[in-house]
C-alpha positions in Angstrom: 178.6 -92.0 -136.0 175.1 -91.3 -137.3 172.0 -91.5 -135.2 168.6 -91.4 -136.8 165.1 -91.6 -135.3 163.2 -94.5 -136.8 159.9 -94.4 -134.9 157.5 -94.0 -137.8 154.7 -92.6 -135.6 156.8 -89.7 -134.5 158.1 -89.0 -138.0 154.6 -89.2 -139.4 153.4 -86.7 -136.8 156.2 -84.3 -137.6 155.4 -84.5 -141.3 151.7 -83.9 -140.6 152.6 -80.8 -138.6 154.7 -79.5 -141.5 152.2 -80.1 -144.3 148.9 -79.7 -142.4 145.6 -81.2 -143.5 144.5 -81.2 -147.2 143.0 -77.9 -148.4 139.8 -79.8 -149.0 139.4 -80.3 -145.3 140.7 -77.0 -143.9 141.7 -74.0 -146.0 144.2 -71.4 -144.8 145.6 -73.8 -142.2 148.5 -72.6 -140.2 150.7 -74.7 -138.0 149.8 -74.2 -134.3 152.5 -73.4 -131.7 154.5 -76.6 -131.3 157.0 -77.7 -128.8 159.2 -80.8 -128.8 160.3 -82.8 -125.7 163.2 -85.2 -126.4 162.5 -87.7 -123.6 164.2 -90.9 -122.2 167.8 -89.5 -122.6 168.8 -91.6 -119.6 168.4 -94.7 -121.8 171.3 -93.6 -124.0 174.9 -94.4 -123.2 176.8 -91.6 -121.6 179.5 -91.5 -124.3 177.0 -91.1 -127.2 174.1 -89.2 -125.5 175.0 -85.7 -126.5 175.7 -86.4 -130.2 172.6 -88.7 -130.5 170.3 -86.1 -129.0 171.7 -83.4 -131.2 171.3 -85.5 -134.4 167.8 -86.5 -133.6 166.9 -82.9 -132.8 168.3 -81.8 -136.1 166.5 -84.5 -137.9 163.1 -83.5 -136.5 163.7 -79.8 -136.9 164.5 -80.3 -140.6 161.0 -81.7 -141.0 159.0 -79.0 -139.2 159.6 -75.9 -137.1 159.3 -76.1 -133.3 158.8 -73.0 -131.1 160.8 -74.6 -128.3 162.8 -77.8 -127.9 163.3 -79.4 -124.5 165.5 -82.3 -123.5 165.3 -84.6 -120.5 164.2 -87.8 -118.8 160.7 -87.5 -117.5 160.9 -90.6 -115.2 163.8 -88.9 -113.4 162.2 -85.5 -113.4 164.9 -84.1 -115.7 163.6 -81.3 -117.9 160.0 -81.6 -116.7 159.9 -78.4 -114.7 161.2 -76.3 -117.6 158.5 -77.9 -119.9 155.7 -77.2 -117.4 156.8 -73.6 -116.9 156.8 -73.1 -120.7 153.3 -74.7 -121.1 151.9 -72.6 -118.3 153.4 -69.4 -119.9 151.6 -70.2 -123.2 148.2 -71.2 -121.7 145.4 -68.8 -122.4 143.4 -67.2 -119.6 139.9 -68.4 -119.2 137.3 -70.0 -116.9 138.0 -73.5 -115.5 136.1 -76.2 -117.4 135.9 -78.4 -114.3 135.8 -77.6 -110.5 138.9 -78.2 -108.3 139.4 -81.9 -107.5 137.6 -83.2 -110.6 139.9 -85.1 -112.8 137.6 -85.9 -115.8 134.8 -84.2 -117.7 133.3 -87.7 -118.5 130.5 -89.2 -116.5 131.3 -92.4 -114.6 129.5 -94.4 -117.2 131.4 -92.9 -120.1 134.7 -93.2 -118.3 134.1 -96.9 -117.5 133.3 -97.7 -121.1 136.4 -95.7 -122.3 138.7 -97.5 -119.9 137.4 -101.0 -120.5 137.7 -100.5 -124.3 141.3 -99.1 -123.8 142.4 -102.2 -121.8 140.9 -104.5 -124.4 142.8 -102.7 -127.2 146.0 -103.0 -125.2 145.6 -106.6 -124.4 144.1 -108.1 -127.6 145.4 -108.0 -131.1 144.8 -105.0 -133.4 141.8 -106.4 -135.3 139.7 -108.1 -132.6 138.7 -105.0 -130.5 136.9 -103.5 -133.5 134.4 -106.4 -133.3 133.6 -105.7 -129.7 130.8 -103.5 -128.3 131.3 -102.0 -124.9 128.4 -100.5 -123.0 127.5 -99.6 -119.4 124.7 -101.7 -118.0 124.2 -99.8 -114.7 125.8 -97.2 -112.4 124.5 -97.3 -108.9 125.4 -95.3 -105.8 126.2 -97.5 -102.9 124.8 -96.7 -99.4 126.8 -95.1 -96.6 129.5 -93.6 -98.7 130.7 -96.9 -100.1 131.1 -95.4 -103.5 129.8 -96.6 -106.9 128.8 -99.9 -108.3 129.3 -100.1 -112.1 128.5 -102.9 -114.4 129.9 -102.9 -118.0 129.1 -105.4 -120.7 131.3 -106.5 -123.6 129.3 -108.0 -126.5 131.1 -110.2 -129.0 130.0 -111.9 -132.1 130.8 -115.6 -131.3 131.6 -118.0 -128.5 135.1 -118.3 -130.0 135.7 -114.6 -129.6 134.2 -114.7 -126.1 136.7 -117.3 -125.1 139.5 -115.1 -126.3 138.3 -112.0 -124.5 137.6 -113.9 -121.2 140.9 -115.8 -121.3 141.8 -119.0 -119.5 140.1 -119.0 -116.1 138.9 -115.4 -116.7 142.5 -114.2 -116.7 142.2 -111.5 -119.4 138.8 -110.0 -118.5 139.5 -110.0 -114.8 143.3 -109.4 -114.3 144.0 -107.3 -117.4 140.7 -105.4 -117.7 138.5 -105.4 -114.6 141.1 -105.0 -111.9 143.2 -102.1 -113.5 140.0 -100.4 -114.7 138.5 -100.5 -111.2 141.7 -99.0 -109.7 141.8 -96.2 -112.3 138.1 -95.4 -111.9 138.5 -95.1 -108.1 141.5 -92.8 -108.6 139.9 -90.5 -111.2 136.5 -90.4 -109.6 138.0 -90.2 -106.1 135.5 -92.6 -104.7 135.6 -96.4 -104.1 134.4 -98.3 -107.2 133.1 -101.8 -107.5 133.3 -102.8 -111.1 131.9 -105.9 -112.8 132.7 -106.5 -116.5 130.6 -109.2 -118.2 131.2 -110.8 -121.7 128.3 -112.0 -123.7 127.6 -113.2 -127.3 125.4 -111.1 -129.5 122.0 -112.5 -130.4 121.7 -113.9 -133.8 
């Protein structure tokens, strides 16, 4: 029985690691240290798991060289500790880029725009998000330690596109964009966040 990895994104990445960028972009390029983690093994049937993992491992290792290969199931915690220990052992010593407890180098404004745009990309089709402009209207500190108030605007080119982005009864912009973004902002910034996302049609 033959098992082959058919995920084009993974195969393309392996080929890019092997060939590197064109010489016109970066001369004397050398492949950086690269490790491979074969995840989600718990999704494979017990009777074919070992042979399937072995064949996929061989397939990828024929494309490019990996310094270390790990196997496991991250959701079950299998293989994760070994991977973490390896990554820590390879980390270079240096000064911390952020103080303890800070989870992002982005400002609240930048983070809000990034997350709203990400949610729109995930929810809408592949072409539509490229026609949207996302910007922060305001970031305001609320009194008495109540956190932050952030207003983000999404500008679209037509009323038809606005109707798609907003969704029926505001379902998309509220349930799939605003609510999850507000939760993620609160988690990353470690303060309560009140988020408002508005959708408007561009002038002209």
